[in-house]
N, CA, C, O and the ligand as a Tripos MOL2 file, in Angstrom:
@<TRIPOS>MOLECULE
protein
  261   259    66     0     0
PROTEIN
NO_CHARGES

@<TRIPOS>ATOM
      1 N          50.5550  131.7510  128.8900 N.3       1 MET1
      2 CA         51.4250  131.0350  129.8330 C.3       1 MET1
      3 C          52.8260  131.0570  129.0910 C.2       1 MET1
      4 O          52.9680  130.8600  127.8850 O.2       1 MET1
      5 N          53.8080  131.3190  129.9690 N.am      2 LYS2
      6 CA         55.2000  131.4530  129.5560 C.3       2 LYS2
      7 C          55.8000  130.0250  129.5550 C.2       2 LYS2
      8 O          55.6830  129.3030  130.5450 O.2       2 LYS2
      9 N          56.4470  129.6240  128.4260 N.am      3 GLU3
     10 CA         57.0960  128.2630  128.3770 C.3       3 GLU3
     11 C          58.7130  128.4830  128.3520 C.2       3 GLU3
     12 O          59.2360  129.2590  127.5520 O.2       3 GLU3
     13 N          59.3950  127.7850  129.2290 N.am      4 GLN4
     14 CA         60.7250  127.8180  129.3940 C.3       4 GLN4
     15 C          61.3670  127.0770  128.3310 C.2       4 GLN4
     16 O          61.1050  125.8800  128.2130 O.2       4 GLN4
     17 N          62.1870  127.6500  127.5310 N.am      5 LYS5
     18 CA         62.9270  126.9340  126.5390 C.3       5 LYS5
     19 C          64.4340  126.6950  126.8680 C.2       5 LYS5
     20 O          65.0770  127.5020  127.5390 O.2       5 LYS5
     21 N          64.9370  125.6020  126.3890 N.am      6 LEU6
     22 CA         66.2340  125.4020  126.6780 C.3       6 LEU6
     23 C          66.8960  124.7470  125.2960 C.2       6 LEU6
     24 O          66.2440  124.2170  124.3960 O.2       6 LEU6
     25 N          68.2460  124.8960  125.3350 N.am      7 LYS7
     26 CA         69.0080  124.3660  124.2520 C.3       7 LYS7
     27 C          69.6090  123.0210  124.4800 C.2       7 LYS7
     28 O          70.2620  122.8200  125.5040 O.2       7 LYS7
     29 N          69.4340  122.1070  123.6060 N.am      8 CYS8
     30 CA         70.0490  120.7770  123.8790 C.3       8 CYS8
     31 C          71.4310  120.8050  123.9370 C.2       8 CYS8
     32 O          71.9460  121.2980  122.9330 O.2       8 CYS8
     33 N          72.2530  120.4020  124.8670 N.am      9 PRO9
     34 CA         73.7630  120.5360  124.7230 C.3       9 PRO9
     35 C          74.3990  119.6690  123.6780 C.2       9 PRO9
     36 O          75.5630  119.8960  123.3480 O.2       9 PRO9
     37 N          73.7150  118.6910  123.1360 N.am     10 ILE10
     38 CA         74.1990  117.7220  122.1980 C.3      10 ILE10
     39 C          74.0320  118.2250  120.8050 C.2      10 ILE10
     40 O          75.0180  118.3790  120.0840 O.2      10 ILE10
     41 N          72.7400  118.5040  120.3690 N.am     11 CYS11
     42 CA         72.4380  118.7470  119.1740 C.3      11 CYS11
     43 C          72.0290  120.4040  118.8990 C.2      11 CYS11
     44 O          71.7730  120.8360  117.7750 O.2      11 CYS11
     45 N          72.0210  121.1440  120.0080 N.am     12 LYS12
     46 CA         71.8010  122.4630  120.0550 C.3      12 LYS12
     47 C          70.4480  122.8980  119.5650 C.2      12 LYS12
     48 O          70.2050  124.0310  119.1500 O.2      12 LYS12
     49 N          69.6240  121.9530  119.6430 N.am     13 LYS13
     50 CA         68.1970  122.2380  119.1690 C.3      13 LYS13
     51 C          67.5020  122.7310  120.2790 C.2      13 LYS13
     52 O          67.6790  122.2930  121.4160 O.2      13 LYS13
     53 N          66.6730  123.6770  119.9790 N.am     14 ALA14
     54 CA         65.7240  124.3310  120.9690 C.3      14 ALA14
     55 C          64.5850  123.3450  121.3290 C.2      14 ALA14
     56 O          63.8660  122.7920  120.4970 O.2      14 ALA14
     57 N          64.5110  123.1940  122.6740 N.am     15 SER15
     58 CA         63.3650  122.2460  123.0940 C.3      15 SER15
     59 C          62.6620  123.0250  124.3370 C.2      15 SER15
     60 O          63.1730  123.9960  124.8950 O.2      15 SER15
     61 N          61.5700  122.5200  124.6400 N.am     16 THR16
     62 CA         60.7540  123.0020  125.6260 C.3      16 THR16
     63 C          61.1810  122.3030  127.1350 C.2      16 THR16
     64 O          61.6010  121.1470  127.1880 O.2      16 THR16
     65 N          61.0490  122.9870  128.1060 N.am     17 TRP17
     66 CA         61.4850  122.3790  129.4140 C.3      17 TRP17
     67 C          60.4860  121.6060  129.9250 C.2      17 TRP17
     68 O          60.7310  120.4910  130.3860 O.2      17 TRP17
     69 N          59.1900  122.1510  129.8930 N.am     18 SER18
     70 CA         58.0560  121.4380  130.4830 C.3      18 SER18
     71 C          57.8590  120.0880  129.8550 C.2      18 SER18
     72 O          58.0480  119.9080  128.6520 O.2      18 SER18
     73 N          57.4820  119.1560  130.6660 N.am     19 GLU19
     74 CA         57.2430  117.7990  130.3280 C.3      19 GLU19
     75 C          58.1350  117.1960  129.3470 C.2      19 GLU19
     76 O          57.7370  116.5790  128.3590 O.2      19 GLU19
     77 N          59.4090  117.4030  129.6660 N.am     20 ASN20
     78 CA         60.6230  116.7940  128.9040 C.3      20 ASN20
     79 C          61.3970  116.0960  129.9020 C.2      20 ASN20
     80 O          62.2200  116.6220  130.6510 O.2      20 ASN20
     81 N          61.0270  114.6850  129.8570 N.am     21 PRO21
     82 CA         61.7570  113.8340  130.8050 C.3      21 PRO21
     83 C          63.3230  113.7220  130.5670 C.2      21 PRO21
     84 O          64.0960  113.2410  131.3960 O.2      21 PRO21
     85 N          63.6750  114.2060  129.3810 N.am     22 PHE22
     86 CA         65.1140  114.0970  128.9590 C.3      22 PHE22
     87 C          65.8520  115.3020  129.1280 C.2      22 PHE22
     88 O          66.9780  115.4130  128.6430 O.2      22 PHE22
     89 N          65.2720  116.2760  129.8220 N.am     23 ARG23
     90 CA         65.9580  117.4300  129.9560 C.3      23 ARG23
     91 C          67.2900  117.3340  130.7170 C.2      23 ARG23
     92 O          67.3100  116.4650  131.5890 O.2      23 ARG23
     93 N          68.3910  118.0520  130.5540 N.am     24 PRO24
     94 CA         68.4630  119.1680  129.5530 C.3      24 PRO24
     95 C          68.5680  118.7850  128.2110 C.2      24 PRO24
     96 O          68.8430  119.6910  127.4250 O.2      24 PRO24
     97 N          68.4100  117.6170  127.7460 N.am     25 PHE25
     98 CA         68.4810  117.1200  126.3060 C.3      25 PHE25
     99 C          67.1060  117.1290  125.8510 C.2      25 PHE25
    100 O          66.0940  117.0370  126.5450 O.2      25 PHE25
    101 N          67.2140  117.2680  124.4160 N.am     26 CYS26
    102 CA         65.9650  117.3890  123.7130 C.3      26 CYS26
    103 C          65.1290  115.9600  123.7770 C.2      26 CYS26
    104 O          63.9130  115.9190  123.9610 O.2      26 CYS26
    105 N          65.8860  114.9070  123.6140 N.am     27 SER27
    106 CA         65.3740  113.6140  123.5250 C.3      27 SER27
    107 C          66.1840  112.5530  124.2170 C.2      27 SER27
    108 O          67.2540  112.8040  124.7710 O.2      27 SER27
    109 N          65.6330  111.3500  124.1670 N.am     28 ASP28
    110 CA         66.4020  110.2200  124.8780 C.3      28 ASP28
    111 C          67.6350  110.0520  124.0230 C.2      28 ASP28
    112 O          68.6710  109.8140  124.6430 O.2      28 ASP28
    113 N          67.7030  110.1310  122.7490 N.am     29 ARG29
    114 CA         68.7620  110.0120  121.8740 C.3      29 ARG29
    115 C          69.9670  110.7240  122.2770 C.2      29 ARG29
    116 O          71.0530  110.1720  122.4560 O.2      29 ARG29
    117 N          69.7230  112.0630  122.4230 N.am     30 CYS30
    118 CA         70.7560  113.0360  122.9610 C.3      30 CYS30
    119 C          71.2680  112.6370  124.2960 C.2      30 CYS30
    120 O          72.4560  112.7120  124.6080 O.2      30 CYS30
    121 N          70.3340  112.2160  125.0570 N.am     31 ARG31
    122 CA         70.8370  111.8560  126.4570 C.3      31 ARG31
    123 C          71.7480  110.6190  126.4040 C.2      31 ARG31
    124 O          72.7640  110.5820  127.0990 O.2      31 ARG31
    125 N          71.4260  109.6740  125.6480 N.am     32 ILE32
    126 CA         72.3060  108.5400  125.4650 C.3      32 ILE32
    127 C          73.6740  108.8800  124.9790 C.2      32 ILE32
    128 O          74.6990  108.4290  125.4910 O.2      32 ILE32
    129 N          73.6350  109.7980  123.8420 N.am     33 LEU33
    130 CA         74.8300  110.2530  123.1420 C.3      33 LEU33
    131 C          75.7160  110.7540  124.3060 C.2      33 LEU33
    132 O          76.8690  110.3330  124.3940 O.2      33 LEU33
    133 N          75.1930  111.6900  125.2550 N.am     34 ASP34
    134 CA         75.9070  112.4170  126.3260 C.3      34 ASP34
    135 C          76.6170  111.3230  127.1260 C.2      34 ASP34
    136 O          77.8220  111.3670  127.3710 O.2      34 ASP34
    137 N          75.7040  110.2230  127.5670 N.am     35 LEU35
    138 CA         76.1680  109.2650  128.5370 C.3      35 LEU35
    139 C          77.3980  108.4880  127.8060 C.2      35 LEU35
    140 O          78.4370  108.2070  128.4050 O.2      35 LEU35
    141 N          77.1660  108.1900  126.5030 N.am     36 GLY36
    142 CA         78.1910  107.5930  125.7440 C.3      36 GLY36
    143 C          79.5770  108.2170  125.8300 C.2      36 GLY36
    144 O          80.5760  107.5100  125.9630 O.2      36 GLY36
    145 N          79.6370  109.5880  125.7520 N.am     37 LYS37
    146 CA         80.5820  110.5540  125.7880 C.3      37 LYS37
    147 C          81.3870  110.2280  127.1160 C.2      37 LYS37
    148 O          82.5950  109.9890  127.1220 O.2      37 LYS37
    149 N          80.6390  110.2440  128.1530 N.am     38 TRP38
    150 CA         81.1150  110.0080  129.5120 C.3      38 TRP38
    151 C          81.8200  108.6890  129.6750 C.2      38 TRP38
    152 O          82.9360  108.5440  130.1740 O.2      38 TRP38
    153 N          81.0200  107.7170  129.1820 N.am     39 ALA39
    154 CA         81.5650  106.2910  129.2780 C.3      39 ALA39
    155 C          82.9100  106.0620  128.6500 C.2      39 ALA39
    156 O          83.7580  105.3100  129.1290 O.2      39 ALA39
    157 N          83.0560  106.7860  127.5050 N.am     40 THR40
    158 CA         84.4120  106.7900  126.7050 C.3      40 THR40
    159 C          85.4980  107.2780  127.6060 C.2      40 THR40
    160 O          86.5610  106.6730  127.7480 O.2      40 THR40
    161 N          85.1950  108.3910  128.2090 N.am     41 GLU41
    162 CA         86.1350  109.0400  129.0570 C.3      41 GLU41
    163 C          86.4730  108.2800  130.2180 C.2      41 GLU41
    164 O          87.6260  108.3250  130.6470 O.2      41 GLU41
    165 N          85.5500  107.5520  130.8040 N.am     42 GLU42
    166 CA         85.9140  106.8460  131.9900 C.3      42 GLU42
    167 C          86.6680  105.5220  131.6040 C.2      42 GLU42
    168 O          87.4680  105.0300  132.3990 O.2      42 GLU42
    169 N          86.3950  104.9110  130.3070 N.am     43 TYR43
    170 CA         87.0090  103.7660  129.8700 C.3      43 TYR43
    171 C          88.5330  104.0930  129.8550 C.2      43 TYR43
    172 O          89.3930  103.3220  130.2820 O.2      43 TYR43
    173 N          88.7680  105.2950  129.3280 N.am     44 ARG44
    174 CA         90.1550  105.6740  129.1700 C.3      44 ARG44
    175 C          90.8710  105.8450  130.3050 C.2      44 ARG44
    176 O          92.0620  105.5350  130.2940 O.2      44 ARG44
    177 N          90.2660  106.3680  131.4790 N.am     45 ILE45
    178 CA         90.8850  106.4970  132.7320 C.3      45 ILE45
    179 C          91.0130  105.1000  133.3250 C.2      45 ILE45
    180 O          92.0760  104.8200  133.8790 O.2      45 ILE45
    181 N          90.0720  104.2260  133.2680 N.am     46 ALA46
    182 CA         90.1390  102.9960  133.8950 C.3      46 ALA46
    183 C          91.2010  102.1730  133.1880 C.2      46 ALA46
    184 O          91.6690  101.1950  133.7700 O.2      46 ALA46
    185 N          91.5990  102.4950  132.0030 N.am     47 GLY47
    186 CA         92.8100  101.7350  131.2490 C.3      47 GLY47
    187 C          94.1840  102.0090  131.9550 C.2      47 GLY47
    188 O          95.0870  101.1720  131.9580 O.2      47 GLY47
    189 N          94.2770  103.2380  132.5520 N.am     48 GLU48
    190 CA         95.4280  103.5380  133.2390 C.3      48 GLU48
    191 C          95.6210  103.2010  134.7420 C.2      48 GLU48
    192 O          96.5370  103.5600  135.4820 O.2      48 GLU48
    193 N          94.5820  102.4560  135.0090 N.am     49 LYS49
    194 CA         94.8010  101.9820  136.5570 C.3      49 LYS49
    195 C          95.8250  100.9970  136.7130 C.2      49 LYS49
    196 O          96.0610  100.0210  136.0010 O.2      49 LYS49
    197 N          96.4290  101.4180  137.8040 N.am     50 LYS50
    198 CA         97.6510  100.4370  138.2320 C.3      50 LYS50
    199 C          97.2380   99.7480  139.4360 C.2      50 LYS50
    200 O          96.3940  100.1700  140.2270 O.2      50 LYS50
    201 N          97.9490   98.5460  139.5400 N.am     51 ASP51
    202 CA         97.9440   97.6180  140.7620 C.3      51 ASP51
    203 C          98.7130   98.3460  141.8530 C.2      51 ASP51
    204 O          99.8930   98.6750  141.7330 O.2      51 ASP51
    205 N          97.9500   98.5790  142.9450 N.am     52 ILE52
    206 CA         98.7160   99.0070  144.1400 C.3      52 ILE52
    207 C          99.0000   97.9060  145.0770 C.2      52 ILE52
    208 O          98.0710   97.2070  145.4810 O.2      52 ILE52
    209 N         100.2850   97.6850  145.4740 N.am     53 PRO53
    210 CA        100.6540   96.5400  146.2480 C.3      53 PRO53
    211 C         100.1130   96.8000  147.6400 C.2      53 PRO53
    212 O         100.1470   97.8960  148.1980 O.2      53 PRO53
    213 N          99.5730   95.5970  148.1840 N.am     54 ASP54
    214 CA         98.9180   95.6960  149.5710 C.3      54 ASP54
    215 C          99.8860   95.6320  150.5890 C.2      54 ASP54
    216 O         100.4650   94.5760  150.8430 O.2      54 ASP54
    217 N         100.1140   96.7140  151.2080 N.am     55 GLU55
    218 CA        101.1790   96.5390  152.2670 C.3      55 GLU55
    219 C         100.5060   96.2940  153.6130 C.2      55 GLU55
    220 O          99.4590   96.8630  153.9200 O.2      55 GLU55
    221 N         101.0860   95.5020  154.3410 N.am     56 THR56
    222 CA        100.5570   95.0950  155.7620 C.3      56 THR56
    223 C         101.3050   96.0340  156.7570 C.2      56 THR56
    224 O         102.5280   96.1760  156.7650 O.2      56 THR56
    225 N         100.4600   96.6380  157.5690 N.am     57 PRO57
    226 CA        101.1860   97.4950  158.5660 C.3      57 PRO57
    227 C         101.9240   96.8310  159.5010 C.2      57 PRO57
    228 O         101.5690   95.7460  159.9610 O.2      57 PRO57
    229 N         103.0350   97.4610  159.8530 N.am     58 VAL58
    230 CA        104.0310   96.7250  160.7850 C.3      58 VAL58
    231 C         103.5820   97.0210  162.2100 C.2      58 VAL58
    232 O         103.4150   98.1830  162.5800 O.2      58 VAL58
    233 N         103.4130   96.1250  162.8960 N.am     59 ARG59
    234 CA        102.9890   96.3960  164.4280 C.3      59 ARG59
    235 C         104.0120   96.0690  165.3510 C.2      59 ARG59
    236 O         104.7100   95.0870  165.0980 O.2      59 ARG59
    237 N         104.2330   96.7700  166.4480 N.am     60 GLU60
    238 CA        105.2520   96.5080  167.3600 C.3      60 GLU60
    239 C         104.8440   95.3550  168.2480 C.2      60 GLU60
    240 O         103.6440   95.1490  168.4340 O.2      60 GLU60
    241 N         105.6890   94.6540  168.7610 N.am     61 ASN61
    242 CA        105.5140   93.4430  169.5400 C.3      61 ASN61
    243 C         104.9710   93.9150  170.9670 C.2      61 ASN61
    244 O         105.5550   94.8060  171.5840 O.2      61 ASN61
    245 N         104.0130   93.3840  171.3870 N.am     62 ASP62
    246 CA        103.5650   93.6440  172.6790 C.3      62 ASP62
    247 C         104.2950   92.8660  173.7670 C.2      62 ASP62
    248 O         104.7340   91.7300  173.5900 O.2      62 ASP62
    249 N         104.3960   93.5470  174.8970 N.am     63 ASN63
    250 CA        105.0800   92.7750  175.9310 C.3      63 ASN63
    251 C         104.1480   91.8240  176.4950 C.2      63 ASN63
    252 O         103.0510   92.0930  176.9840 O.2      63 ASN63
    253 N         104.8170   90.4170  176.3550 N.am     64 GLU64
    254 CA        103.8640   89.3060  176.8400 C.3      64 GLU64
    255 C         104.3110   89.0040  178.3010 C.2      64 GLU64
    256 O         105.5310   88.8630  178.3880 O.2      64 GLU64
    257 N         103.7470   88.8920  179.2680 N.am     65 GLY65
    258 CA        104.0940   88.4610  180.5080 C.3      65 GLY65
    259 C         103.1590   87.4670  181.0920 C.2      65 GLY65
    260 O         103.3710   87.0040  182.2120 O.2      65 GLY65
    261 ZN         69.2600  117.0810  121.1280 Zn       66 ZN66
@<TRIPOS>BOND
     1     1     2 1
     2     2     3 1
     3     3     4 2
     4     3     5 am
     5     5     6 1
     6     6     7 1
     7     7     8 2
     8     7     9 am
     9     9    10 1
    10    10    11 1
    11    11    12 2
    12    11    13 am
    13    13    14 1
    14    14    15 1
    15    15    16 2
    16    15    17 am
    17    17    18 1
    18    18    19 1
    19    19    20 2
    20    19    21 am
    21    21    22 1
    22    22    23 1
    23    23    24 2
    24    23    25 am
    25    25    26 1
    26    26    27 1
    27    27    28 2
    28    27    29 am
    29    29    30 1
    30    30    31 1
    31    31    32 2
    32    31    33 am
    33    33    34 1
    34    34    35 1
    35    35    36 2
    36    35    37 am
    37    37    38 1
    38    38    39 1
    39    39    40 2
    40    39    41 am
    41    41    42 1
    42    42    43 1
    43    43    44 2
    44    43    45 am
    45    45    46 1
    46    46    47 1
    47    47    48 2
    48    47    49 am
    49    49    50 1
    50    50    51 1
    51    51    52 2
    52    51    53 am
    53    53    54 1
    54    54    55 1
    55    55    56 2
    56    55    57 am
    57    57    58 1
    58    58    59 1
    59    59    60 2
    60    59    61 am
    61    61    62 1
    62    62    63 1
    63    63    64 2
    64    63    65 am
    65    65    66 1
    66    66    67 1
    67    67    68 2
    68    67    69 am
    69    69    70 1
    70    70    71 1
    71    71    72 2
    72    71    73 am
    73    73    74 1
    74    74    75 1
    75    75    76 2
    76    75    77 am
    77    77    78 1
    78    78    79 1
    79    79    80 2
    80    79    81 am
    81    81    82 1
    82    82    83 1
    83    83    84 2
    84    83    85 am
    85    85    86 1
    86    86    87 1
    87    87    88 2
    88    87    89 am
    89    89    90 1
    90    90    91 1
    91    91    92 2
    92    91    93 am
    93    93    94 1
    94    94    95 1
    95    95    96 2
    96    95    97 am
    97    97    98 1
    98    98    99 1
    99    99   100 2
   100    99   101 am
   101   101   102 1
   102   102   103 1
   103   103   104 2
   104   103   105 am
   105   105   106 1
   106   106   107 1
   107   107   108 2
   108   107   109 am
   109   109   110 1
   110   110   111 1
   111   111   112 2
   112   111   113 am
   113   113   114 1
   114   114   115 1
   115   115   116 2
   116   115   117 am
   117   117   118 1
   118   118   119 1
   119   119   120 2
   120   119   121 am
   121   121   122 1
   122   122   123 1
   123   123   124 2
   124   123   125 am
   125   125   126 1
   126   126   127 1
   127   127   128 2
   128   127   129 am
   129   129   130 1
   130   130   131 1
   131   131   132 2
   132   131   133 am
   133   133   134 1
   134   134   135 1
   135   135   136 2
   136   135   137 am
   137   137   138 1
   138   138   139 1
   139   139   140 2
   140   139   141 am
   141   141   142 1
   142   142   143 1
   143   143   144 2
   144   143   145 am
   145   145   146 1
   146   146   147 1
   147   147   148 2
   148   147   149 am
   149   149   150 1
   150   150   151 1
   151   151   152 2
   152   151   153 am
   153   153   154 1
   154   154   155 1
   155   155   156 2
   156   155   157 am
   157   157   158 1
   158   158   159 1
   159   159   160 2
   160   159   161 am
   161   161   162 1
   162   162   163 1
   163   163   164 2
   164   163   165 am
   165   165   166 1
   166   166   167 1
   167   167   168 2
   168   167   169 am
   169   169   170 1
   170   170   171 1
   171   171   172 2
   172   171   173 am
   173   173   174 1
   174   174   175 1
   175   175   176 2
   176   175   177 am
   177   177   178 1
   178   178   179 1
   179   179   180 2
   180   179   181 am
   181   181   182 1
   182   182   183 1
   183   183   184 2
   184   183   185 am
   185   185   186 1
   186   186   187 1
   187   187   188 2
   188   187   189 am
   189   189   190 1
   190   190   191 1
   191   191   192 2
   192   191   193 am
   193   193   194 1
   194   194   195 1
   195   195   196 2
   196   195   197 am
   197   197   198 1
   198   198   199 1
   199   199   200 2
   200   199   201 am
   201   201   202 1
   202   202   203 1
   203   203   204 2
   204   203   205 am
   205   205   206 1
   206   206   207 1
   207   207   208 2
   208   207   209 am
   209   209   210 1
   210   210   211 1
   211   211   212 2
   212   211   213 am
   213   213   214 1
   214   214   215 1
   215   215   216 2
   216   215   217 am
   217   217   218 1
   218   218   219 1
   219   219   220 2
   220   219   221 am
   221   221   222 1
   222   222   223 1
   223   223   224 2
   224   223   225 am
   225   225   226 1
   226   226   227 1
   227   227   228 2
   228   227   229 am
   229   229   230 1
   230   230   231 1
   231   231   232 2
   232   231   233 am
   233   233   234 1
   234   234   235 1
   235   235   236 2
   236   235   237 am
   237   237   238 1
   238   238   239 1
   239   239   240 2
   240   239   241 am
   241   241   242 1
   242   242   243 1
   243   243   244 2
   244   243   245 am
   245   245   246 1
   246   246   247 1
   247   247   248 2
   248   247   249 am
   249   249   250 1
   250   250   251 1
   251   251   252 2
   252   251   253 am
   253   253   254 1
   254   254   255 1
   255   255   256 2
   256   255   257 am
   257   257   258 1
   258   258   259 1
   259   259   260 2
@<TRIPOS>SUBSTRUCTURE
     1 MET1         2 RESIDUE 1 A MET
     2 LYS2         6 RESIDUE 1 A LYS
     3 GLU3        10 RESIDUE 1 A GLU
     4 GLN4        14 RESIDUE 1 A GLN
     5 LYS5        18 RESIDUE 1 A LYS
     6 LEU6        22 RESIDUE 1 A LEU
     7 LYS7        26 RESIDUE 1 A LYS
     8 CYS8        30 RESIDUE 1 A CYS
     9 PRO9        34 RESIDUE 1 A PRO
    10 ILE10       38 RESIDUE 1 A ILE
    11 CYS11       42 RESIDUE 1 A CYS
    12 LYS12       46 RESIDUE 1 A LYS
    13 LYS13       50 RESIDUE 1 A LYS
    14 ALA14       54 RESIDUE 1 A ALA
    15 SER15       58 RESIDUE 1 A SER
    16 THR16       62 RESIDUE 1 A THR
    17 TRP17       66 RESIDUE 1 A TRP
    18 SER18       70 RESIDUE 1 A SER
    19 GLU19       74 RESIDUE 1 A GLU
    20 ASN20       78 RESIDUE 1 A ASN
    21 PRO21       82 RESIDUE 1 A PRO
    22 PHE22       86 RESIDUE 1 A PHE
    23 ARG23       90 RESIDUE 1 A ARG
    24 PRO24       94 RESIDUE 1 A PRO
    25 PHE25       98 RESIDUE 1 A PHE
    26 CYS26      102 RESIDUE 1 A CYS
    27 SER27      106 RESIDUE 1 A SER
    28 ASP28      110 RESIDUE 1 A ASP
    29 ARG29      114 RESIDUE 1 A ARG
    30 CYS30      118 RESIDUE 1 A CYS
    31 ARG31      122 RESIDUE 1 A ARG
    32 ILE32      126 RESIDUE 1 A ILE
    33 LEU33      130 RESIDUE 1 A LEU
    34 ASP34      134 RESIDUE 1 A ASP
    35 LEU35      138 RESIDUE 1 A LEU
    36 GLY36      142 RESIDUE 1 A GLY
    37 LYS37      146 RESIDUE 1 A LYS
    38 TRP38      150 RESIDUE 1 A TRP
    39 ALA39      154 RESIDUE 1 A ALA
    40 THR40      158 RESIDUE 1 A THR
    41 GLU41      162 RESIDUE 1 A GLU
    42 GLU42      166 RESIDUE 1 A GLU
    43 TYR43      170 RESIDUE 1 A TYR
    44 ARG44      174 RESIDUE 1 A ARG
    45 ILE45      178 RESIDUE 1 A ILE
    46 ALA46      182 RESIDUE 1 A ALA
    47 GLY47      186 RESIDUE 1 A GLY
    48 GLU48      190 RESIDUE 1 A GLU
    49 LYS49      194 RESIDUE 1 A LYS
    50 LYS50      198 RESIDUE 1 A LYS
    51 ASP51      202 RESIDUE 1 A ASP
    52 ILE52      206 RESIDUE 1 A ILE
    53 PRO53      210 RESIDUE 1 A PRO
    54 ASP54      214 RESIDUE 1 A ASP
    55 GLU55      218 RESIDUE 1 A GLU
    56 THR56      222 RESIDUE 1 A THR
    57 PRO57      226 RESIDUE 1 A PRO
    58 VAL58      230 RESIDUE 1 A VAL
    59 ARG59      234 RESIDUE 1 A ARG
    60 GLU60      238 RESIDUE 1 A GLU
    61 ASN61      242 RESIDUE 1 A ASN
    62 ASP62      246 RESIDUE 1 A ASP
    63 ASN63      250 RESIDUE 1 A ASN
    64 GLU64      254 RESIDUE 1 A GLU
    65 GLY65      258 RESIDUE 1 A GLY
    66 ZN66       261 GROUP 0 **** ****
């Protein structure tokens, strides 16, 4: 039987694809490391968030009769 092999994007260790719940990572550790990487990036972006003033749309007066 042929086994599909893949390289872990974090540690570049070769791991097997089958029966690997952490793919494309080799282990849970590498998966968390990758998540942490993204979380750091998101945190940086969130820090630049600015407050947008809430503008109320101007409506024309209806003719009341
Ligand atoms: Zn790994």
